[in-house]
N, C-alpha and C positions, 0 to 999 in steps of 0.2 A: 450487431454480429461483433463488432471490437471490442464492444464494452464485455462481452461474453469472453473474449481474448484476455482481457485485462484480469477478469475474475478466476479464469483457469490459470492463468500465470501465477497469482497469489496463492491458489490452492497447491500448485507444485512448489512454489517456496516453503510453504508450511509442512509440507509433506516428505522433503527430501533435503535433509541437512547438507549436503555436500552441494548442492545447487544453491542452498540459501547462503552458505559461506563464499560462495564465488559472488554471489549477489552482492553481498555485505562489502566484500574486498572491493569489487570494482564500480559500486554505485555510490557509497557512503563516504562523506569526507567527515573525518572526526573533530568534533568542536571542543569546547572547555566541558570538564569534568566528565567527558566520555560521550558526549551527545552527538547524534548522528544528523549530519546535513545530507539530506538524499538528492542527488542530480536527476531530473526527471529526463533529460535527454541520454544519459547513460544508463537509465532504467529502461527506457524503449529500445537503446541499443543491444544491452544484455538480453532482453526477453526475445528479441529477433534472432540472436546467436542461439536460442533454444526452441526457436519453432514458433514464436507469438509475435502477433502483428498488431499494433495499434499506436495512436499518435499520443504526443503528450497532452494535448487537450482531453482526450479520451480516459487516459491514467488520470489526470485531475479531476475529471468529473467521478469517477468511481470513488478515488479517494475521499472528494470533499462530501459526496452522497453517505459514504460510511460514516463521517465526522457527524454530519448533520442527524443522522439516525441515532447514533449516540446521544448526541446533545437532546433530542428531542424524546429520548426513551430516559433519560436522566430528569428532563423536565416534568415529564407526566409521573414518575416515580415521587418526586419531591412535592407535586401538586396533591398527591394522594397519601401525604404523610408516611410514605414508605421509605423515605430517604430522610437520615436525621442530619 
């Protein structure tokens, strides 16, 4: 259930620019060359303020699953010669 909360939270972020701007301001620490360093604790706390409830571990699980899926897709494309 909480993994669904993480996904729903990110759906709201991508669909509502005002909420995304608040999220960016409160949860991102700017690094060199404008890179963003995300604070999982701040993300979880921010999500709570707009009605979502999940843990840092659940957040990490969803984020790392997405990265793994992207990597798997990239590997599959290169294995089939579709990626140069």
